[in-house]
Residue, then its C-alpha position, 0 to 999 in steps of 0.5 A: x511533499x513540503x512540510x507544513x509547519x506549523x499546521x494551519x490554525x484553521x485546520x487544528x481549530x476544526x477539532x477543538x480537542x486537538x488545539x494546543x497539542x504537540x504535532x510531530x511529522x511521520x516521515x514513512x508515508x509515500x503519499x499522504x502527509x501525516x502527523x501524530x498529535x499528543x505527547x509520546x506515550x499519550x497520543x491522541x490522534x493522527x492528523x493527515x493532509x491527503x494527497x491530491x490524488x484522493x478527494x474528500x469522498x474517500x472519507x465516506x468510504x473509510x468511515x463505512x469500512x471502519x464502522x463495519x470492521x469495528x462492528x465485526x470486532x477488529x481493531x481499526x482507526x476511526x475518523x474523528x469528526x470535526x466540531x461541526x460533524x464533518x468527516x474532514x476539513x477543507x483548507x486551501x484546496x487540501x483535504x485534512x482529516x483526523x483519525x483515532x490513534x492505534x498504539x502499535x509499531x510499524x516496520x519497513x521489512x519482515x525480519x522472520x517468518x513469524x512476522x510474515x505469518x502474523x501479517x497474513x493472519x491479520x489480512x485473512x481476518x480483515x478479508x473475512x470481516x468484509x466478506x458480507x460487507x455491502x457498500x458502493x464506494x464513493x471514491x475510485x482511483x479507476x483501475x489502479x492496477x491497469x498495468x498496460x496503462x502504467x506502461x503507456x504512461x512510462x512510454x509517454x514520460x520517456x518521450x516527453x522527458x528526454x532532457x531529464x538528467x536521469x533519462x540515460x539511466x531510466x531508458x535502458x531499464x524501461x527497455x528491460x521492463x518492456x521485454x517482460x510485459x509481453x505476457x501480462x495476465x488478465x485478471x478481469x474475469x475474477x470476482x472483485x473482492x473488498x480489499x485494503x488495496x495497499x498491503x505493504x508491510x508498513x501498513x500493518x501495526x504490531x504490538x510489543x509481542x509482534x502480534x499483528x493488531x491492525x491495518x492502517x492507511x485505508x484510503x485505498x479500500x475498494x473492490x479488486x481482484x484478490x490475486x492483486x491484493x495479496x500479490x502486492x502484500x507478498x511483494x512487500x512482505x517477502x522481499x527481505x530488503x526495503x523497496x529501494x534497496x538491492x539486491x531484491x529477492x523473493x524469500x520463499x520461506x517468508x512466502x510460505x509463512x505469510x500464506x500459512x497465516x492467511x490460510x489459517x483465517x482464509x475466507x471460504x469464498x475464494x475460488x481456485x481460479x483466484x488462488x491459481x492467479x496469485x503468483x501471476x498477481x505477485x509478478x505483475x504487481x512488481x512489474x507495474x510498480x517498477x513502471x510507476x517508479x520509473x515514470x516518476x523518476x522522470x516526472x517527479x510528481x507523485x511519490x514522496x522521497x527521502x532527501x536524507x538519502x537521495x539527491x532528488x525525487x527522481x533518484x529515489x524513484x530510480x532506486x525503487x524501480x531498479x529494486x522492483x524490476x529485480x524482484x520481478x525477475x526473481x519471482x519469474x525464476x522462482x515461480x514454480x516453487x512459489x506456485x507449489x507453496x500456494x498449492x500446499x497452503x490453499x489446495x489449488x491444483 
């Protein structure tokens, strides 16, 4: 995404309270373009330009979810309406919104079991709070975890981008990935729960004592099979390295700590079939992400990238894909041990 500097005046003037304030860009997000508004030590808001994959109706869902979470006593960002009462501002076909600033620190990796435990406990509280939430979502990304569809998109990219400079490096990884795709798990019979939808560790805010206080980036809230929600969390929290760094591996001590934290707040609605599907969910999320990153290594159109570390968007996504495929293979090696941890923490036979 290109850096907008300065932020368009019609956008800022939609919120009079933000005019004349210092705006600094946040570089860690993969999708939306995000700015902090206000001086360090006195942040007033978070201003975001939404990625085109989200339309304006997602703000209706965020407003409903965060109202509910706030009612339940959870710390959560809230949408700041524009001066005319709208939940967003539309400028040159881009959707902008402002959110309340939550003081806290995010991280790119989990350094120890205590941090993993805190993340698990926070997500357990989040899921508990939404257990009796009644809401029909206005915005939908479709079946975002349709792994077969992502594999088809990868094949289409391979067929259509044979002249791409990275093609010869992507193709063998794609072949390796496809060899793992013959035994995809079917989650369609499981209940669809209210979920966050993107529980990577950078979406967990911690206080100075490393207590997890808040989940952010709520554009992905939806109904989803629980093993895919928590499986995505484990693939982020329990690989000690950033998602574009190798070697990628599943740290079973972090898995145990994260699930201990979650189980301490565990919703009573979870069924045994959901618990038993958690490790397959973790495995499949890794495979799916590897496919998505490989696709964008050739398409170079979706995920943000770091130009300070990589020569191109494709190169960054290739590194992510290599790490995610490596993590998937490590999950397969450790599947039995991981399933024992699930059984011990949740009692799933």
